[in-house]
Biopython code that builds the backbone (N, CA, C, O; Angstrom):
import numpy as np
from Bio.PDB.StructureBuilder import StructureBuilder

atoms = [
    (1, "MET", "N", (-16.716, -14.534, -15.657)),
    (1, "MET", "CA", (-16.417, -13.375, -15.204)),
    (1, "MET", "C", (-16.378, -13.020, -13.710)),
    (1, "MET", "O", (-15.437, -12.557, -13.065)),
    (2, "LYS", "N", (-17.491, -13.311, -13.352)),
    (2, "LYS", "CA", (-17.638, -12.860, -11.956)),
    (2, "LYS", "C", (-16.892, -14.032, -10.795)),
    (2, "LYS", "O", (-17.017, -14.048, -9.570)),
    (3, "SER", "N", (-16.325, -14.696, -11.431)),
    (3, "SER", "CA", (-15.677, -16.044, -10.603)),
    (3, "SER", "C", (-14.252, -14.793, -10.421)),
    (3, "SER", "O", (-14.034, -14.137, -9.403)),
    (4, "ILE", "N", (-13.561, -14.749, -11.534)),
    (4, "ILE", "CA", (-12.555, -14.045, -11.677)),
    (4, "ILE", "C", (-12.343, -13.226, -11.000)),
    (4, "ILE", "O", (-11.242, -13.155, -10.455)),
    (5, "LEU", "N", (-13.338, -12.287, -10.780)),
    (5, "LEU", "CA", (-13.222, -10.941, -9.954)),
    (5, "LEU", "C", (-12.994, -11.518, -8.678)),
    (5, "LEU", "O", (-11.896, -11.374, -8.141)),
    (6, "LYS", "N", (-14.174, -12.341, -7.974)),
    (6, "LYS", "CA", (-14.098, -12.693, -6.983)),
    (6, "LYS", "C", (-12.916, -13.511, -6.423)),
    (6, "LYS", "O", (-12.614, -13.211, -5.268)),
    (7, "ALA", "N", (-12.129, -14.557, -7.052)),
    (7, "ALA", "CA", (-10.540, -14.660, -6.525)),
    (7, "ALA", "C", (-9.910, -14.091, -6.598)),
    (7, "ALA", "O", (-8.874, -14.454, -6.039)),
    (8, "THR", "N", (-9.844, -12.504, -7.404)),
    (8, "THR", "CA", (-9.111, -11.699, -7.535)),
    (8, "THR", "C", (-8.952, -11.048, -6.341)),
    (8, "THR", "O", (-7.839, -10.707, -5.937)),
    (9, "ILE", "N", (-10.021, -10.835, -5.709)),
    (9, "ILE", "CA", (-10.762, -9.948, -4.576)),
    (9, "ILE", "C", (-9.968, -10.965, -3.368)),
    (9, "ILE", "O", (-9.100, -10.558, -2.594)),
    (10, "ALA", "N", (-10.307, -11.855, -3.408)),
    (10, "ALA", "CA", (-9.802, -13.194, -2.270)),
    (10, "ALA", "C", (-8.856, -13.485, -2.031)),
    (10, "ALA", "O", (-8.504, -13.859, -0.913)),
    (11, "GLY", "N", (-7.914, -13.370, -3.358)),
    (11, "GLY", "CA", (-6.243, -13.182, -3.654)),
    (11, "GLY", "C", (-5.774, -11.951, -3.063)),
    (11, "GLY", "O", (-4.592, -11.804, -2.750)),
    (12, "ALA", "N", (-6.516, -11.199, -2.923)),
    (12, "ALA", "CA", (-5.633, -9.395, -2.823)),
    (12, "ALA", "C", (-6.156, -9.467, -1.377)),
    (12, "ALA", "O", (-5.605, -8.703, -0.584)),
    (13, "GLY", "N", (-6.924, -10.093, -1.009)),
    (13, "GLY", "CA", (-6.884, -9.953, 1.068)),
    (13, "GLY", "C", (-6.635, -10.794, 1.470)),
    (13, "GLY", "O", (-6.629, -10.652, 2.692)),
    (14, "LEU", "N", (-6.205, -12.407, 0.993)),
    (14, "LEU", "CA", (-4.756, -12.860, 1.778)),
    (14, "LEU", "C", (-3.724, -12.441, 1.646)),
    (14, "LEU", "O", (-2.928, -12.524, 2.581)),
    (15, "VAL", "N", (-3.322, -11.770, 0.300)),
    (15, "VAL", "CA", (-1.775, -11.229, 0.433)),
    (15, "VAL", "C", (-1.922, -10.241, 1.515)),
    (15, "VAL", "O", (-1.156, -10.179, 2.477)),
    (16, "ALA", "N", (-3.024, -9.403, 1.308)),
    (16, "ALA", "CA", (-3.021, -8.269, 2.624)),
    (16, "ALA", "C", (-2.911, -8.548, 3.833)),
    (16, "ALA", "O", (-2.319, -8.045, 4.788)),
    (17, "LEU", "N", (-3.665, -9.558, 3.647)),
    (17, "LEU", "CA", (-3.445, -10.227, 5.624)),
    (17, "LEU", "C", (-2.447, -10.931, 5.843)),
    (17, "LEU", "O", (-2.053, -10.998, 7.007)),
    (18, "ALA", "N", (-1.678, -11.731, 4.701)),
    (18, "ALA", "CA", (-0.612, -12.384, 5.264)),
    (18, "ALA", "C", (0.828, -10.916, 5.271)),
    (18, "ALA", "O", (2.007, -11.001, 5.615)),
    (19, "ALA", "N", (0.169, -9.922, 4.830)),
    (19, "ALA", "CA", (1.262, -8.853, 5.084)),
    (19, "ALA", "C", (1.342, -8.542, 6.706)),
    (19, "ALA", "O", (2.371, -8.254, 7.317)),
    (20, "CYS", "N", (0.136, -8.656, 7.207)),
    (20, "CYS", "CA", (0.142, -7.890, 9.141)),
    (20, "CYS", "C", (1.138, -8.593, 9.801)),
    (20, "CYS", "O", (1.556, -9.744, 9.671)),
    (21, "GLY", "N", (1.536, -7.370, 10.778)),
    (21, "GLY", "CA", (2.348, -8.519, 11.669)),
    (21, "GLY", "C", (4.057, -7.681, 11.567)),
    (21, "GLY", "O", (4.610, -7.272, 10.547)),
    (22, "GLY", "N", (4.542, -7.637, 12.927)),
    (22, "GLY", "CA", (6.132, -7.576, 12.678)),
    (22, "GLY", "C", (6.206, -6.290, 12.516)),
    (22, "GLY", "O", (5.388, -5.543, 13.052)),
    (23, "ASN", "N", (7.142, -5.870, 11.796)),
    (23, "ASN", "CA", (7.827, -4.612, 11.448)),
    (23, "ASN", "C", (7.587, -4.188, 10.059)),
    (23, "ASN", "O", (7.918, -3.151, 9.485)),
    (24, "ALA", "N", (7.017, -5.093, 9.697)),
    (24, "ALA", "CA", (6.942, -5.077, 8.015)),
    (24, "ALA", "C", (6.177, -4.218, 6.985)),
    (24, "ALA", "O", (5.753, -4.527, 5.872)),
    (25, "ASP", "N", (6.099, -2.686, 7.877)),
    (25, "ASP", "CA", (4.641, -1.687, 7.560)),
    (25, "ASP", "C", (5.184, -1.588, 6.143)),
    (25, "ASP", "O", (4.205, -1.423, 5.415)),
    (26, "ASP", "N", (6.574, -1.621, 5.245)),
    (26, "ASP", "CA", (6.696, -0.862, 3.918)),
    (26, "ASP", "C", (6.343, -2.416, 3.353)),
    (26, "ASP", "O", (5.599, -2.388, 2.373)),
    (27, "LYS", "N", (6.728, -3.710, 3.777)),
    (27, "LYS", "CA", (5.962, -4.615, 2.736)),
    (27, "LYS", "C", (4.734, -4.636, 2.657)),
    (27, "LYS", "O", (4.403, -5.002, 1.529)),
    (28, "ALA", "N", (3.617, -4.355, 3.508)),
    (28, "ALA", "CA", (2.258, -4.314, 3.938)),
    (28, "ALA", "C", (2.233, -3.337, 2.737)),
    (28, "ALA", "O", (1.777, -3.868, 1.725)),
    (29, "ALA", "N", (2.613, -2.024, 2.589)),
    (29, "ALA", "CA", (2.041, -0.932, 2.116)),
    (29, "ALA", "C", (2.330, -1.296, 0.499)),
    (29, "ALA", "O", (1.737, -0.669, -0.379)),
    (30, "GLN", "N", (3.375, -2.454, 0.149)),
    (30, "GLN", "CA", (3.985, -2.435, -1.200)),
    (30, "GLN", "C", (2.655, -3.921, -1.691)),
    (30, "GLN", "O", (2.068, -4.076, -2.763)),
    (31, "ASN", "N", (2.581, -4.767, -0.415)),
    (31, "ASN", "CA", (1.411, -5.876, -0.682)),
    (31, "ASN", "C", (-0.188, -5.256, -1.023)),
    (31, "ASN", "O", (-0.893, -5.601, -1.971)),
    (32, "VAL", "N", (-0.496, -4.341, -0.060)),
    (32, "VAL", "CA", (-1.718, -3.638, -0.411)),
    (32, "VAL", "C", (-1.759, -2.833, -2.171)),
    (32, "VAL", "O", (-2.537, -3.188, -3.056)),
    (33, "GLU", "N", (-1.138, -2.172, -2.249)),
    (33, "GLU", "CA", (-0.754, -1.145, -3.790)),
    (33, "GLU", "C", (-1.085, -2.416, -4.373)),
    (33, "GLU", "O", (-2.219, -2.549, -4.834)),
    (34, "ALA", "N", (0.011, -3.701, -4.443)),
    (34, "ALA", "CA", (0.008, -4.568, -5.662)),
    (34, "ALA", "C", (-1.568, -5.179, -5.873)),
    (34, "ALA", "O", (-2.196, -5.213, -6.931)),
    (35, "ALA", "N", (-2.004, -5.645, -4.550)),
    (35, "ALA", "CA", (-3.255, -6.326, -4.637)),
    (35, "ALA", "C", (-4.111, -5.373, -5.232)),
    (35, "ALA", "O", (-5.038, -5.771, -5.936)),
    (36, "ALA", "N", (-3.907, -4.056, -5.027)),
    (36, "ALA", "CA", (-5.114, -3.154, -5.497)),
    (36, "ALA", "C", (-4.646, -3.223, -6.970)),
    (36, "ALA", "O", (-5.585, -3.582, -7.682)),
    (37, "GLU", "N", (-3.514, -2.999, -7.661)),
    (37, "GLU", "CA", (-3.394, -3.174, -8.920)),
    (37, "GLU", "C", (-3.449, -4.549, -9.565)),
    (37, "GLU", "O", (-3.210, -4.673, -10.766)),
    (38, "ASN", "N", (-3.820, -5.790, -8.640)),
    (38, "ASN", "CA", (-4.065, -6.876, -9.282)),
    (38, "ASN", "C", (-5.273, -7.124, -9.708)),
    (38, "ASN", "O", (-5.485, -7.966, -10.581)),
    (39, "GLN", "N", (-6.457, -6.235, -8.994)),
    (39, "GLN", "CA", (-7.721, -6.449, -8.756)),
    (39, "GLN", "C", (-8.200, -5.164, -9.849)),
    (39, "GLN", "O", (-9.130, -5.410, -10.618)),
    (40, "ALA", "N", (-7.758, -4.250, -9.877)),
    (40, "ALA", "CA", (-7.655, -3.114, -11.288)),
    (40, "ALA", "C", (-7.510, -3.899, -12.466)),
    (40, "ALA", "O", (-8.114, -3.550, -13.480)),
    (41, "ASP", "N", (-6.790, -4.909, -12.468)),
    (41, "ASP", "CA", (-6.231, -5.344, -13.940)),
    (41, "ASP", "C", (-7.219, -6.061, -14.100)),
    (41, "ASP", "O", (-7.906, -5.739, -15.069)),
    (42, "ALA", "N", (-7.689, -7.227, -13.309)),
    (42, "ALA", "CA", (-8.996, -7.765, -13.796)),
    (42, "ALA", "C", (-10.201, -6.985, -14.066)),
    (42, "ALA", "O", (-10.959, -7.284, -14.989)),
    (43, "LEU", "N", (-10.372, -6.134, -13.396)),
    (43, "LEU", "CA", (-11.537, -5.438, -14.052)),
    (43, "LEU", "C", (-11.327, -4.600, -14.996)),
    (43, "LEU", "O", (-12.299, -4.112, -15.573)),
    (44, "GLU", "N", (-10.049, -4.256, -15.353)),
    (44, "GLU", "CA", (-9.702, -4.124, -16.991)),
    (44, "GLU", "C", (-9.764, -5.334, -17.927)),
    (44, "GLU", "O", (-10.180, -5.152, -19.071)),
    (45, "ASP", "N", (-9.528, -6.087, -17.683)),
    (45, "ASP", "CA", (-9.504, -7.553, -18.114)),
    (45, "ASP", "C", (-10.855, -7.561, -18.798)),
    (45, "ASP", "O", (-11.108, -7.555, -20.002)),
    (46, "LEU", "N", (-11.894, -7.579, -17.448)),
    (46, "LEU", "CA", (-12.943, -7.668, -17.570)),
    (46, "LEU", "C", (-13.772, -6.543, -18.804)),
    (46, "LEU", "O", (-14.539, -6.930, -19.686)),
    (47, "ALA", "N", (-13.391, -5.239, -18.568)),
    (47, "ALA", "CA", (-13.959, -4.287, -19.467)),
    (47, "ALA", "C", (-13.319, -4.458, -20.893)),
    (47, "ALA", "O", (-13.826, -4.021, -21.926)),
    (48, "ASP", "N", (-12.346, -5.029, -20.824)),
    (48, "ASP", "CA", (-11.920, -5.547, -22.380)),
    (48, "ASP", "C", (-12.426, -6.684, -23.116)),
    (48, "ASP", "O", (-12.430, -6.748, -24.345)),
    (49, "ASN", "N", (-12.867, -7.611, -22.305)),
    (49, "ASN", "CA", (-13.757, -8.598, -23.054)),
    (49, "ASN", "C", (-15.450, -8.337, -22.897)),
    (49, "ASN", "O", (-16.286, -9.182, -23.219)),
    (50, "THR", "N", (-15.690, -7.324, -22.476)),
    (50, "THR", "CA", (-17.251, -6.987, -22.744)),
    (50, "THR", "C", (-17.786, -6.234, -24.103)),
    (50, "THR", "O", (-17.171, -5.207, -24.388)),
    (51, "THR", "N", (-18.566, -6.517, -24.739)),
    (51, "THR", "CA", (-19.149, -6.353, -25.748)),
    (51, "THR", "C", (-20.335, -4.587, -25.625)),
    (51, "THR", "O", (-20.657, -3.639, -26.342)),
    (52, "ASN", "N", (-20.562, -5.101, -24.236)),
    (52, "ASN", "CA", (-21.140, -3.591, -24.133)),
    (52, "ASN", "C", (-20.636, -2.491, -23.783)),
    (52, "ASN", "O", (-20.221, -2.686, -22.640)),
    (53, "GLU", "N", (-20.352, -1.109, -24.175)),
    (53, "GLU", "CA", (-19.766, -0.124, -24.348)),
    (53, "GLU", "C", (-19.952, 0.570, -22.815)),
    (53, "GLU", "O", (-18.994, 0.722, -22.057)),
    (54, "THR", "N", (-21.215, 0.933, -22.509)),
    (54, "THR", "CA", (-21.315, 1.398, -21.279)),
    (54, "THR", "C", (-21.145, 0.511, -19.747)),
    (54, "THR", "O", (-21.159, 0.973, -18.606)),
    (55, "LEU", "N", (-21.037, -0.449, -20.051)),
    (55, "LEU", "CA", (-20.368, -1.452, -18.908)),
    (55, "LEU", "C", (-19.044, -1.925, -18.824)),
    (55, "LEU", "O", (-18.574, -2.642, -17.941)),
    (56, "GLU", "N", (-18.163, -1.199, -20.387)),
    (56, "GLU", "CA", (-16.913, -1.167, -20.545)),
    (56, "GLU", "C", (-16.327, -0.246, -19.792)),
    (56, "GLU", "O", (-15.256, -0.455, -19.223)),
    (57, "ASP", "N", (-17.184, 1.207, -19.701)),
    (57, "ASP", "CA", (-16.836, 2.325, -19.341)),
    (57, "ASP", "C", (-16.690, 2.105, -17.899)),
    (57, "ASP", "O", (-15.709, 2.203, -17.161)),
    (58, "SER", "N", (-17.924, 1.780, -17.679)),
    (58, "SER", "CA", (-18.241, 1.492, -16.203)),
    (58, "SER", "C", (-17.125, 0.431, -15.112)),
    (58, "SER", "O", (-17.027, 0.654, -13.905)),
    (59, "LEU", "N", (-16.437, -0.600, -15.756)),
    (59, "LEU", "CA", (-15.711, -1.461, -15.261)),
    (59, "LEU", "C", (-14.017, -0.537, -15.320)),
    (59, "LEU", "O", (-13.130, -0.718, -14.485)),
    (60, "GLU", "N", (-13.944, 0.196, -16.226)),
    (60, "GLU", "CA", (-12.470, 1.103, -16.363)),
    (60, "GLU", "C", (-12.452, 1.821, -15.211)),
    (60, "GLU", "O", (-11.512, 1.873, -14.418)),
    (61, "ALA", "N", (-13.749, 2.508, -15.105)),
    (61, "ALA", "CA", (-13.839, 3.737, -13.854)),
    (61, "ALA", "C", (-13.534, 3.020, -12.566)),
    (61, "ALA", "O", (-12.741, 3.578, -11.807)),
    (62, "GLN", "N", (-14.096, 1.756, -12.179)),
    (62, "GLN", "CA", (-13.975, 1.100, -11.254)),
    (62, "GLN", "C", (-12.377, 0.212, -11.013)),
    (62, "GLN", "O", (-11.972, -0.412, -10.032)),
    (63, "ALA", "N", (-11.962, 0.384, -11.879)),
    (63, "ALA", "CA", (-10.439, -0.186, -12.069)),
    (63, "ALA", "C", (-9.826, 1.002, -11.395)),
    (63, "ALA", "O", (-9.221, 0.786, -10.345)),
    (64, "ASP", "N", (-9.902, 2.315, -11.885)),
    (64, "ASP", "CA", (-9.041, 3.290, -11.697)),
    (64, "ASP", "C", (-9.550, 3.592, -10.295)),
    (64, "ASP", "O", (-8.629, 4.162, -9.710)),
    (65, "ASN", "N", (-10.560, 3.471, -9.530)),
    (65, "ASN", "CA", (-11.252, 3.784, -8.604)),
    (65, "ASN", "C", (-10.171, 2.745, -7.301)),
    (65, "ASN", "O", (-9.586, 3.269, -6.353)),
    (66, "VAL", "N", (-10.159, 1.279, -7.614)),
    (66, "VAL", "CA", (-9.757, 0.616, -7.035)),
    (66, "VAL", "C", (-8.043, 0.875, -6.717)),
    (66, "VAL", "O", (-7.387, 0.636, -5.703)),
    (67, "GLU", "N", (-7.692, 1.399, -7.891)),
    (67, "GLU", "CA", (-6.262, 1.478, -8.093)),
    (67, "GLU", "C", (-5.846, 2.764, -6.951)),
    (67, "GLU", "O", (-4.918, 2.803, -6.143)),
    (68, "ASP", "N", (-6.972, 3.815, -7.255)),
    (68, "ASP", "CA", (-6.575, 4.899, -6.295)),
    (68, "ASP", "C", (-6.571, 4.551, -4.985)),
    (68, "ASP", "O", (-5.727, 5.000, -4.210)),
    (69, "ALA", "N", (-7.622, 3.626, -4.581)),
    (69, "ALA", "CA", (-8.000, 3.145, -3.317)),
    (69, "ALA", "C", (-6.518, 2.555, -2.710)),
    (69, "ALA", "O", (-6.106, 3.034, -1.654)),
    (70, "GLY", "N", (-6.172, 2.089, -3.018)),
    (70, "GLY", "CA", (-4.860, 0.728, -3.264)),
    (70, "GLY", "C", (-3.998, 1.905, -2.651)),
    (70, "GLY", "O", (-3.859, 1.888, -1.428)),
    (71, "GLU", "N", (-3.147, 3.367, -3.684)),
    (71, "GLU", "CA", (-2.288, 3.807, -3.744)),
    (71, "GLU", "C", (-2.964, 4.736, -2.113)),
    (71, "GLU", "O", (-2.068, 5.375, -1.563)),
    (72, "ALA", "N", (-3.777, 4.787, -1.698)),
    (72, "ALA", "CA", (-3.851, 5.754, -0.647)),
    (72, "ALA", "C", (-4.033, 5.091, 0.469)),
    (72, "ALA", "O", (-3.923, 5.716, 1.524)),
    (73, "LYS", "N", (-4.377, 3.567, 0.495)),
    (73, "LYS", "CA", (-3.997, 3.008, 1.526)),
    (73, "LYS", "C", (-2.567, 2.457, 2.093)),
    (73, "LYS", "O", (-2.167, 2.092, 3.198)),
    (74, "ALA", "N", (-2.060, 2.564, 0.936)),
    (74, "ALA", "CA", (-0.482, 2.168, 0.813)),
    (74, "ALA", "C", (-0.066, 3.509, 1.596)),
    (74, "ALA", "O", (0.126, 3.371, 2.804)),
    (75, "ASP", "N", (0.047, 4.412, 1.207)),
    (75, "ASP", "CA", (0.255, 5.749, 1.725)),
    (75, "ASP", "C", (0.019, 6.127, 3.185)),
    (75, "ASP", "O", (0.773, 6.635, 4.015)),
    (76, "ALA", "N", (-1.151, 5.759, 3.246)),
    (76, "ALA", "CA", (-1.819, 5.920, 5.131)),
    (76, "ALA", "C", (-0.712, 4.895, 5.724)),
    (76, "ALA", "O", (-0.076, 5.129, 6.752)),
    (77, "ILE", "N", (-0.548, 3.567, 4.826)),
    (77, "ILE", "CA", (0.252, 2.379, 5.934)),
    (77, "ILE", "C", (1.609, 2.896, 6.178)),
    (77, "ILE", "O", (2.379, 2.566, 7.079)),
    (78, "ASP", "N", (1.810, 3.886, 5.098)),
    (78, "ASP", "CA", (3.124, 4.673, 5.174)),
    (78, "ASP", "C", (3.775, 5.643, 6.529)),
    (78, "ASP", "O", (4.734, 5.741, 7.293)),
    (79, "ASP", "N", (2.667, 6.148, 6.218)),
    (79, "ASP", "CA", (2.599, 7.631, 7.149)),
    (79, "ASP", "C", (2.223, 6.934, 8.291)),
    (79, "ASP", "O", (2.673, 7.481, 9.298)),
    (80, "ALA", "N", (1.584, 5.958, 8.516)),
    (80, "ALA", "CA", (1.641, 5.709, 10.060)),
    (80, "ALA", "C", (2.594, 5.097, 11.159)),
    (80, "ALA", "O", (2.712, 5.099, 12.384)),
    (81, "ASP", "N", (3.647, 4.194, 9.240)),
    (81, "ASP", "CA", (4.914, 3.989, 10.244)),
    (81, "ASP", "C", (5.898, 4.681, 10.327)),
    (81, "ASP", "O", (7.029, 4.321, 10.654)),
    (82, "ASP", "N", (5.448, 5.981, 9.965)),
    (82, "ASP", "CA", (6.537, 7.040, 9.960)),
    (82, "ASP", "C", (6.172, 7.646, 10.785)),
    (82, "ASP", "O", (7.159, 8.319, 11.083)),
    (83, "ALA", "N", (5.216, 7.977, 11.571)),
    (83, "ALA", "CA", (4.954, 8.690, 12.382)),
    (83, "ALA", "C", (4.876, 7.778, 13.973)),
    (83, "ALA", "O", (4.886, 8.441, 15.009)),
    (84, "ARG", "N", (4.826, 6.760, 14.017)),
    (84, "ARG", "CA", (5.504, 5.667, 14.650)),
    (84, "ARG", "C", (6.559, 6.064, 15.273)),
    (84, "ARG", "O", (6.757, 6.638, 16.344)),
    (85, "LEU", "N", (7.519, 5.481, 14.037)),
    (85, "LEU", "CA", (8.885, 5.792, 13.908)),
    (85, "LEU", "C", (9.404, 7.432, 14.844)),
    (85, "LEU", "O", (10.276, 7.557, 15.704)),
    (86, "GLU", "N", (8.622, 8.322, 14.344)),
    (86, "GLU", "CA", (8.817, 9.592, 14.952)),
    (86, "GLU", "C", (8.632, 9.798, 16.252)),
    (86, "GLU", "O", (9.532, 10.386, 16.851)),
    (87, "ASN", "N", (7.677, 9.456, 16.841)),
    (87, "ASN", "CA", (7.247, 9.065, 18.303)),
    (87, "ASN", "C", (8.429, 8.240, 18.873)),
    (87, "ASN", "O", (8.856, 8.749, 19.909)),
    (88, "LYS", "N", (9.001, 7.250, 18.541)),
    (88, "LYS", "CA", (9.666, 6.476, 19.337)),
    (88, "LYS", "C", (11.240, 7.117, 19.837)),
    (88, "LYS", "O", (11.968, 6.654, 20.714)),
    (89, "ARG", "N", (11.510, 8.477, 18.859)),
    (89, "ARG", "CA", (12.598, 8.814, 18.846)),
    (89, "ARG", "C", (12.540, 10.119, 20.062)),
    (89, "ARG", "O", (13.559, 10.751, 20.340)),
]
sb = StructureBuilder()
sb.init_structure("model")
sb.init_model(0)
sb.init_chain("A")
sb.init_seg("    ")
for serial, (resi, resn, name, xyz) in enumerate(atoms, 1):
    if name == "N":
        sb.init_residue(resn, " ", resi, " ")
    sb.init_atom(name, np.array(xyz, "f"), 0.0, 1.0, " ", f" {name:<3s}", serial, name[0])
structure = sb.get_structure()
């Protein structure tokens, strides 16, 4: 189970890293959000496969937190891009 989570996190990091550079801030925000969703999905899959109810609840809460954090980071990327464009005018 841990190897699936580690692979998902590594993949999410690579996707986010690949999105950096250029004027692709919108694409970067989408990639960050998608990576967070993928990580959350992996946590939810782990939760579905556990027999321990407490662990299941914890993993589902982690998944929710990861997804919320990804959305917040994507919003911050979009906001920073919008602010930069406003300052150029």
